[in-house]
PDB file with SEQRES, HELIX, SHEET and CRYST1 records, atoms N, CA, C and O in Angstrom:
SEQRES   1 A   60  UNK UNK UNK UNK UNK UNK UNK UNK UNK UNK UNK UNK UNK          
SEQRES   2 A   60  UNK UNK UNK UNK UNK UNK UNK UNK UNK UNK UNK UNK UNK          
SEQRES   3 A   60  UNK UNK UNK UNK UNK UNK UNK UNK UNK UNK UNK UNK UNK          
SEQRES   4 A   60  UNK UNK UNK UNK UNK UNK UNK UNK UNK UNK UNK UNK UNK          
SEQRES   5 A   60  UNK UNK UNK UNK UNK UNK UNK UNK                              
HELIX    1 AA1 UNK A    2  UNK A   14  1                                  13    
HELIX    2 AA2 UNK A   17  UNK A   46  1                                  30    
HELIX    3 AA3 UNK A   51  UNK A   59  1                                   9    
CRYST1    1.000    1.000    1.000  90.00  90.00  90.00 P 1           1          
ATOM      1  N   UNK A   1      21.248 -25.365   5.094  1.00  0.00           N  
ATOM      2  CA  UNK A   1      19.982 -24.763   4.752  1.00  0.00           C  
ATOM      3  C   UNK A   1      18.975 -25.845   4.371  1.00  0.00           C  
ATOM      4  O   UNK A   1      17.796 -25.753   4.713  1.00  0.00           O  
ATOM      5  N   UNK A   2      19.444 -26.868   3.664  1.00  0.00           N  
ATOM      6  CA  UNK A   2      18.539 -27.954   3.283  1.00  0.00           C  
ATOM      7  C   UNK A   2      18.034 -28.689   4.520  1.00  0.00           C  
ATOM      8  O   UNK A   2      16.864 -29.062   4.596  1.00  0.00           O  
ATOM      9  N   UNK A   3      18.919 -28.891   5.479  1.00  0.00           N  
ATOM     10  CA  UNK A   3      18.510 -29.552   6.721  1.00  0.00           C  
ATOM     11  C   UNK A   3      17.472 -28.750   7.479  1.00  0.00           C  
ATOM     12  O   UNK A   3      16.543 -29.312   8.059  1.00  0.00           O  
ATOM     13  N   UNK A   4      17.629 -27.436   7.475  1.00  0.00           N  
ATOM     14  CA  UNK A   4      16.664 -26.574   8.134  1.00  0.00           C  
ATOM     15  C   UNK A   4      15.302 -26.638   7.440  1.00  0.00           C  
ATOM     16  O   UNK A   4      14.257 -26.615   8.091  1.00  0.00           O  
ATOM     17  N   UNK A   5      15.333 -26.720   6.109  1.00  0.00           N  
ATOM     18  CA  UNK A   5      14.066 -26.829   5.367  1.00  0.00           C  
ATOM     19  C   UNK A   5      13.376 -28.161   5.658  1.00  0.00           C  
ATOM     20  O   UNK A   5      12.151 -28.216   5.772  1.00  0.00           O  
ATOM     21  N   UNK A   6      14.150 -29.221   5.775  1.00  0.00           N  
ATOM     22  CA  UNK A   6      13.575 -30.532   6.084  1.00  0.00           C  
ATOM     23  C   UNK A   6      12.961 -30.514   7.479  1.00  0.00           C  
ATOM     24  O   UNK A   6      11.854 -31.012   7.683  1.00  0.00           O  
ATOM     25  N   UNK A   7      13.692 -29.934   8.445  1.00  0.00           N  
ATOM     26  CA  UNK A   7      13.144 -29.844   9.800  1.00  0.00           C  
ATOM     27  C   UNK A   7      11.897 -28.966   9.849  1.00  0.00           C  
ATOM     28  O   UNK A   7      10.967 -29.255  10.602  1.00  0.00           O  
ATOM     29  N   UNK A   8      11.868 -27.902   9.057  1.00  0.00           N  
ATOM     30  CA  UNK A   8      10.676 -27.058   9.001  1.00  0.00           C  
ATOM     31  C   UNK A   8       9.491 -27.840   8.451  1.00  0.00           C  
ATOM     32  O   UNK A   8       8.374 -27.714   8.952  1.00  0.00           O  
ATOM     33  N   UNK A   9       9.728 -28.637   7.434  1.00  0.00           N  
ATOM     34  CA  UNK A   9       8.671 -29.473   6.871  1.00  0.00           C  
ATOM     35  C   UNK A   9       8.146 -30.452   7.920  1.00  0.00           C  
ATOM     36  O   UNK A   9       6.938 -30.659   8.043  1.00  0.00           O  
ATOM     37  N   UNK A  10       9.057 -31.042   8.663  1.00  0.00           N  
ATOM     38  CA  UNK A  10       8.661 -31.973   9.724  1.00  0.00           C  
ATOM     39  C   UNK A  10       7.886 -31.252  10.823  1.00  0.00           C  
ATOM     40  O   UNK A  10       6.914 -31.793  11.352  1.00  0.00           O  
ATOM     41  N   UNK A  11       8.307 -30.042  11.169  1.00  0.00           N  
ATOM     42  CA  UNK A  11       7.604 -29.276  12.192  1.00  0.00           C  
ATOM     43  C   UNK A  11       6.189 -28.930  11.743  1.00  0.00           C  
ATOM     44  O   UNK A  11       5.254 -28.961  12.544  1.00  0.00           O  
ATOM     45  N   UNK A  12       6.034 -28.602  10.467  1.00  0.00           N  
ATOM     46  CA  UNK A  12       4.699 -28.315   9.934  1.00  0.00           C  
ATOM     47  C   UNK A  12       3.852 -29.583   9.947  1.00  0.00           C  
ATOM     48  O   UNK A  12       2.663 -29.533  10.259  1.00  0.00           O  
ATOM     49  N   UNK A  13       4.456 -30.707   9.611  1.00  0.00           N  
ATOM     50  CA  UNK A  13       3.747 -31.986   9.634  1.00  0.00           C  
ATOM     51  C   UNK A  13       3.247 -32.302  11.049  1.00  0.00           C  
ATOM     52  O   UNK A  13       2.134 -32.798  11.219  1.00  0.00           O  
ATOM     53  N   UNK A  14       4.066 -32.015  12.053  1.00  0.00           N  
ATOM     54  CA  UNK A  14       3.690 -32.281  13.447  1.00  0.00           C  
ATOM     55  C   UNK A  14       2.776 -31.216  14.010  1.00  0.00           C  
ATOM     56  O   UNK A  14       2.195 -31.419  15.076  1.00  0.00           O  
ATOM     57  N   UNK A  15       2.626 -30.093  13.340  1.00  0.00           N  
ATOM     58  CA  UNK A  15       1.806 -28.959  13.782  1.00  0.00           C  
ATOM     59  C   UNK A  15       2.258 -28.434  15.147  1.00  0.00           C  
ATOM     60  O   UNK A  15       1.438 -28.161  16.024  1.00  0.00           O  
ATOM     61  N   UNK A  16       3.558 -28.300  15.308  1.00  0.00           N  
ATOM     62  CA  UNK A  16       4.143 -27.817  16.559  1.00  0.00           C  
ATOM     63  C   UNK A  16       4.561 -26.361  16.359  1.00  0.00           C  
ATOM     64  O   UNK A  16       5.557 -26.095  15.686  1.00  0.00           O  
ATOM     65  N   UNK A  17       3.813 -25.411  16.936  1.00  0.00           N  
ATOM     66  CA  UNK A  17       4.091 -23.999  16.668  1.00  0.00           C  
ATOM     67  C   UNK A  17       5.473 -23.534  17.158  1.00  0.00           C  
ATOM     68  O   UNK A  17       6.105 -22.700  16.510  1.00  0.00           O  
ATOM     69  N   UNK A  18       5.938 -24.058  18.277  1.00  0.00           N  
ATOM     70  CA  UNK A  18       7.247 -23.658  18.786  1.00  0.00           C  
ATOM     71  C   UNK A  18       8.351 -24.159  17.848  1.00  0.00           C  
ATOM     72  O   UNK A  18       9.288 -23.425  17.535  1.00  0.00           O  
ATOM     73  N   UNK A  19       8.232 -25.387  17.415  1.00  0.00           N  
ATOM     74  CA  UNK A  19       9.194 -25.991  16.491  1.00  0.00           C  
ATOM     75  C   UNK A  19       9.195 -25.243  15.161  1.00  0.00           C  
ATOM     76  O   UNK A  19      10.252 -24.995  14.581  1.00  0.00           O  
ATOM     77  N   UNK A  20       8.011 -24.888  14.687  1.00  0.00           N  
ATOM     78  CA  UNK A  20       7.883 -24.156  13.420  1.00  0.00           C  
ATOM     79  C   UNK A  20       8.556 -22.790  13.519  1.00  0.00           C  
ATOM     80  O   UNK A  20       9.304 -22.403  12.621  1.00  0.00           O  
ATOM     81  N   UNK A  21       8.297 -22.059  14.598  1.00  0.00           N  
ATOM     82  CA  UNK A  21       8.892 -20.729  14.757  1.00  0.00           C  
ATOM     83  C   UNK A  21      10.418 -20.811  14.873  1.00  0.00           C  
ATOM     84  O   UNK A  21      11.129 -19.965  14.331  1.00  0.00           O  
ATOM     85  N   UNK A  22      10.909 -21.812  15.566  1.00  0.00           N  
ATOM     86  CA  UNK A  22      12.351 -21.986  15.691  1.00  0.00           C  
ATOM     87  C   UNK A  22      13.012 -22.252  14.351  1.00  0.00           C  
ATOM     88  O   UNK A  22      14.060 -21.681  14.051  1.00  0.00           O  
ATOM     89  N   UNK A  23      12.415 -23.105  13.552  1.00  0.00           N  
ATOM     90  CA  UNK A  23      12.989 -23.432  12.249  1.00  0.00           C  
ATOM     91  C   UNK A  23      12.826 -22.284  11.254  1.00  0.00           C  
ATOM     92  O   UNK A  23      13.695 -22.067  10.408  1.00  0.00           O  
ATOM     93  N   UNK A  24      11.722 -21.554  11.351  1.00  0.00           N  
ATOM     94  CA  UNK A  24      11.543 -20.397  10.451  1.00  0.00           C  
ATOM     95  C   UNK A  24      12.595 -19.333  10.723  1.00  0.00           C  
ATOM     96  O   UNK A  24      13.151 -18.754   9.789  1.00  0.00           O  
ATOM     97  N   UNK A  25      12.871 -19.072  11.991  1.00  0.00           N  
ATOM     98  CA  UNK A  25      13.864 -18.046  12.310  1.00  0.00           C  
ATOM     99  C   UNK A  25      15.257 -18.485  11.855  1.00  0.00           C  
ATOM    100  O   UNK A  25      16.019 -17.675  11.327  1.00  0.00           O  
ATOM    101  N   UNK A  26      15.593 -19.758  12.055  1.00  0.00           N  
ATOM    102  CA  UNK A  26      16.890 -20.256  11.597  1.00  0.00           C  
ATOM    103  C   UNK A  26      17.022 -20.187  10.091  1.00  0.00           C  
ATOM    104  O   UNK A  26      18.062 -19.773   9.578  1.00  0.00           O  
ATOM    105  N   UNK A  27      15.986 -20.584   9.379  1.00  0.00           N  
ATOM    106  CA  UNK A  27      16.005 -20.539   7.914  1.00  0.00           C  
ATOM    107  C   UNK A  27      16.124 -19.105   7.414  1.00  0.00           C  
ATOM    108  O   UNK A  27      16.834 -18.844   6.443  1.00  0.00           O  
ATOM    109  N   UNK A  28      15.435 -18.176   8.069  1.00  0.00           N  
ATOM    110  CA  UNK A  28      15.532 -16.761   7.711  1.00  0.00           C  
ATOM    111  C   UNK A  28      16.962 -16.254   7.865  1.00  0.00           C  
ATOM    112  O   UNK A  28      17.459 -15.525   7.007  1.00  0.00           O  
ATOM    113  N   UNK A  29      17.619 -16.635   8.946  1.00  0.00           N  
ATOM    114  CA  UNK A  29      18.995 -16.198   9.199  1.00  0.00           C  
ATOM    115  C   UNK A  29      19.936 -16.779   8.144  1.00  0.00           C  
ATOM    116  O   UNK A  29      20.815 -16.072   7.651  1.00  0.00           O  
ATOM    117  N   UNK A  30      19.767 -18.044   7.793  1.00  0.00           N  
ATOM    118  CA  UNK A  30      20.622 -18.668   6.775  1.00  0.00           C  
ATOM    119  C   UNK A  30      20.477 -17.963   5.431  1.00  0.00           C  
ATOM    120  O   UNK A  30      21.471 -17.690   4.759  1.00  0.00           O  
ATOM    121  N   UNK A  31      19.249 -17.672   5.043  1.00  0.00           N  
ATOM    122  CA  UNK A  31      18.995 -17.001   3.763  1.00  0.00           C  
ATOM    123  C   UNK A  31      19.590 -15.597   3.773  1.00  0.00           C  
ATOM    124  O   UNK A  31      20.186 -15.168   2.785  1.00  0.00           O  
ATOM    125  N   UNK A  32      19.431 -14.878   4.889  1.00  0.00           N  
ATOM    126  CA  UNK A  32      19.994 -13.532   4.990  1.00  0.00           C  
ATOM    127  C   UNK A  32      21.516 -13.563   4.873  1.00  0.00           C  
ATOM    128  O   UNK A  32      22.102 -12.727   4.185  1.00  0.00           O  
ATOM    129  N   UNK A  33      22.154 -14.520   5.537  1.00  0.00           N  
ATOM    130  CA  UNK A  33      23.613 -14.621   5.473  1.00  0.00           C  
ATOM    131  C   UNK A  33      24.098 -14.901   4.055  1.00  0.00           C  
ATOM    132  O   UNK A  33      25.092 -14.326   3.612  1.00  0.00           O  
ATOM    133  N   UNK A  34      23.410 -15.771   3.351  1.00  0.00           N  
ATOM    134  CA  UNK A  34      23.791 -16.079   1.970  1.00  0.00           C  
ATOM    135  C   UNK A  34      23.616 -14.842   1.084  1.00  0.00           C  
ATOM    136  O   UNK A  34      24.448 -14.580   0.215  1.00  0.00           O  
ATOM    137  N   UNK A  35      22.541 -14.083   1.301  1.00  0.00           N  
ATOM    138  CA  UNK A  35      22.338 -12.860   0.522  1.00  0.00           C  
ATOM    139  C   UNK A  35      23.442 -11.843   0.808  1.00  0.00           C  
ATOM    140  O   UNK A  35      23.906 -11.166  -0.109  1.00  0.00           O  
ATOM    141  N   UNK A  36      23.866 -11.728   2.062  1.00  0.00           N  
ATOM    142  CA  UNK A  36      24.936 -10.794   2.408  1.00  0.00           C  
ATOM    143  C   UNK A  36      26.263 -11.219   1.779  1.00  0.00           C  
ATOM    144  O   UNK A  36      27.033 -10.370   1.330  1.00  0.00           O  
ATOM    145  N   UNK A  37      26.536 -12.517   1.745  1.00  0.00           N  
ATOM    146  CA  UNK A  37      27.765 -13.006   1.128  1.00  0.00           C  
ATOM    147  C   UNK A  37      27.783 -12.678  -0.359  1.00  0.00           C  
ATOM    148  O   UNK A  37      28.791 -12.190  -0.870  1.00  0.00           O  
ATOM    149  N   UNK A  38      26.676 -12.940  -1.065  1.00  0.00           N  
ATOM    150  CA  UNK A  38      26.623 -12.642  -2.497  1.00  0.00           C  
ATOM    151  C   UNK A  38      26.690 -11.147  -2.764  1.00  0.00           C  
ATOM    152  O   UNK A  38      27.283 -10.717  -3.754  1.00  0.00           O  
ATOM    153  N   UNK A  39      26.080 -10.345  -1.883  1.00  0.00           N  
ATOM    154  CA  UNK A  39      26.128  -8.899  -2.050  1.00  0.00           C  
ATOM    155  C   UNK A  39      27.566  -8.400  -1.893  1.00  0.00           C  
ATOM    156  O   UNK A  39      28.005  -7.534  -2.650  1.00  0.00           O  
ATOM    157  N   UNK A  40      28.292  -8.935  -0.928  1.00  0.00           N  
ATOM    158  CA  UNK A  40      29.682  -8.530  -0.722  1.00  0.00           C  
ATOM    159  C   UNK A  40      30.537  -8.919  -1.922  1.00  0.00           C  
ATOM    160  O   UNK A  40      31.378  -8.134  -2.361  1.00  0.00           O  
ATOM    161  N   UNK A  41      30.331 -10.122  -2.459  1.00  0.00           N  
ATOM    162  CA  UNK A  41      31.088 -10.551  -3.634  1.00  0.00           C  
ATOM    163  C   UNK A  41      30.787  -9.658  -4.826  1.00  0.00           C  
ATOM    164  O   UNK A  41      31.687  -9.333  -5.600  1.00  0.00           O  
ATOM    165  N   UNK A  42      29.534  -9.260  -4.981  1.00  0.00           N  
ATOM    166  CA  UNK A  42      29.145  -8.405  -6.094  1.00  0.00           C  
ATOM    167  C   UNK A  42      29.802  -7.033  -5.970  1.00  0.00           C  
ATOM    168  O   UNK A  42      30.266  -6.479  -6.967  1.00  0.00           O  
ATOM    169  N   UNK A  43      29.846  -6.486  -4.771  1.00  0.00           N  
ATOM    170  CA  UNK A  43      30.470  -5.188  -4.545  1.00  0.00           C  
ATOM    171  C   UNK A  43      31.977  -5.286  -4.767  1.00  0.00           C  
ATOM    172  O   UNK A  43      32.579  -4.382  -5.346  1.00  0.00           O  
ATOM    173  N   UNK A  44      32.584  -6.369  -4.313  1.00  0.00           N  
ATOM    174  CA  UNK A  44      34.030  -6.536  -4.457  1.00  0.00           C  
ATOM    175  C   UNK A  44      34.432  -6.626  -5.928  1.00  0.00           C  
ATOM    176  O   UNK A  44      35.487  -6.119  -6.308  1.00  0.00           O  
ATOM    177  N   UNK A  45      33.609  -7.261  -6.759  1.00  0.00           N  
ATOM    178  CA  UNK A  45      33.945  -7.385  -8.179  1.00  0.00           C  
ATOM    179  C   UNK A  45      33.594  -6.116  -8.952  1.00  0.00           C  
ATOM    180  O   UNK A  45      34.182  -5.865 -10.004  1.00  0.00           O  
ATOM    181  N   UNK A  46      32.658  -5.316  -8.464  1.00  0.00           N  
ATOM    182  CA  UNK A  46      32.228  -4.119  -9.179  1.00  0.00           C  
ATOM    183  C   UNK A  46      33.166  -2.939  -8.955  1.00  0.00           C  
ATOM    184  O   UNK A  46      33.281  -2.079  -9.828  1.00  0.00           O  
ATOM    185  N   UNK A  47      33.840  -2.875  -7.808  1.00  0.00           N  
ATOM    186  CA  UNK A  47      34.707  -1.735  -7.538  1.00  0.00           C  
ATOM    187  C   UNK A  47      36.104  -1.991  -8.082  1.00  0.00           C  
ATOM    188  O   UNK A  47      36.617  -3.105  -7.974  1.00  0.00           O  
ATOM    189  N   UNK A  48      36.723  -0.973  -8.663  1.00  0.00           N  
ATOM    190  CA  UNK A  48      38.087  -1.152  -9.179  1.00  0.00           C  
ATOM    191  C   UNK A  48      39.087  -1.270  -8.030  1.00  0.00           C  
ATOM    192  O   UNK A  48      38.846  -0.783  -6.925  1.00  0.00           O  
ATOM    193  N   UNK A  49      40.172  -1.903  -8.304  1.00  0.00           N  
ATOM    194  CA  UNK A  49      41.213  -2.078  -7.299  1.00  0.00           C  
ATOM    195  C   UNK A  49      41.974  -0.767  -7.117  1.00  0.00           C  
ATOM    196  O   UNK A  49      42.292  -0.089  -8.094  1.00  0.00           O  
ATOM    197  N   UNK A  50      42.263  -0.416  -5.880  1.00  0.00           N  
ATOM    198  CA  UNK A  50      42.967   0.829  -5.594  1.00  0.00           C  
ATOM    199  C   UNK A  50      44.475   0.637  -5.472  1.00  0.00           C  
ATOM    200  O   UNK A  50      45.191   1.612  -5.244  1.00  0.00           O  
ATOM    201  N   UNK A  51      44.967  -0.559  -5.613  1.00  0.00           N  
ATOM    202  CA  UNK A  51      46.389  -0.757  -5.382  1.00  0.00           C  
ATOM    203  C   UNK A  51      47.250  -0.068  -6.446  1.00  0.00           C  
ATOM    204  O   UNK A  51      48.372   0.337  -6.144  1.00  0.00           O  
ATOM    205  N   UNK A  52      46.763   0.073  -7.670  1.00  0.00           N  
ATOM    206  CA  UNK A  52      47.540   0.753  -8.695  1.00  0.00           C  
ATOM    207  C   UNK A  52      47.585   2.253  -8.442  1.00  0.00           C  
ATOM    208  O   UNK A  52      48.623   2.888  -8.631  1.00  0.00           O  
ATOM    209  N   UNK A  53      46.467   2.817  -8.016  1.00  0.00           N  
ATOM    210  CA  UNK A  53      46.461   4.252  -7.752  1.00  0.00           C  
ATOM    211  C   UNK A  53      47.317   4.582  -6.535  1.00  0.00           C  
ATOM    212  O   UNK A  53      47.940   5.643  -6.500  1.00  0.00           O  
ATOM    213  N   UNK A  54      47.364   3.709  -5.546  1.00  0.00           N  
ATOM    214  CA  UNK A  54      48.197   3.951  -4.375  1.00  0.00           C  
ATOM    215  C   UNK A  54      49.668   3.888  -4.753  1.00  0.00           C  
ATOM    216  O   UNK A  54      50.457   4.696  -4.263  1.00  0.00           O  
ATOM    217  N   UNK A  55      50.054   2.961  -5.603  1.00  0.00           N  
ATOM    218  CA  UNK A  55      51.446   2.848  -6.016  1.00  0.00           C  
ATOM    219  C   UNK A  55      51.858   4.074  -6.828  1.00  0.00           C  
ATOM    220  O   UNK A  55      52.990   4.542  -6.713  1.00  0.00           O  
ATOM    221  N   UNK A  56      50.963   4.585  -7.634  1.00  0.00           N  
ATOM    222  CA  UNK A  56      51.285   5.742  -8.462  1.00  0.00           C  
ATOM    223  C   UNK A  56      51.509   6.969  -7.589  1.00  0.00           C  
ATOM    224  O   UNK A  56      52.438   7.735  -7.846  1.00  0.00           O  
ATOM    225  N   UNK A  57      50.682   7.180  -6.557  1.00  0.00           N  
ATOM    226  CA  UNK A  57      50.841   8.349  -5.703  1.00  0.00           C  
ATOM    227  C   UNK A  57      52.120   8.240  -4.859  1.00  0.00           C  
ATOM    228  O   UNK A  57      52.753   9.253  -4.560  1.00  0.00           O  
ATOM    229  N   UNK A  58      52.493   7.038  -4.484  1.00  0.00           N  
ATOM    230  CA  UNK A  58      53.714   6.863  -3.717  1.00  0.00           C  
ATOM    231  C   UNK A  58      54.928   7.162  -4.597  1.00  0.00           C  
ATOM    232  O   UNK A  58      55.903   7.747  -4.126  1.00  0.00           O  
ATOM    233  N   UNK A  59      54.876   6.763  -5.880  1.00  0.00           N  
ATOM    234  CA  UNK A  59      55.988   6.967  -6.787  1.00  0.00           C  
ATOM    235  C   UNK A  59      56.180   8.442  -7.133  1.00  0.00           C  
ATOM    236  O   UNK A  59      57.304   8.855  -7.417  1.00  0.00           O  
ATOM    237  N   UNK A  60      55.129   9.238  -7.119  1.00  0.00           N  
ATOM    238  CA  UNK A  60      55.219  10.652  -7.471  1.00  0.00           C  
ATOM    239  C   UNK A  60      55.854  11.361  -6.342  1.00  0.00           C  
ATOM    240  O   UNK A  60      56.040  12.576  -6.402  1.00  0.00           O  
TER     241      UNK A  60                                                      
END                                                                             
């Protein structure tokens, strides 16, 4: 992500619209992926584990 930001800065410095659009789209995708990873981790820690309830129903 840092490399993409550096390339975006360079593209803005060169005033190259194609280069800028390419780096903006890549940076957007990287940020979205990181947000999805953190969202999944948050959901995984917030939900209780079902393995105990499954073992209890099997034992009954």
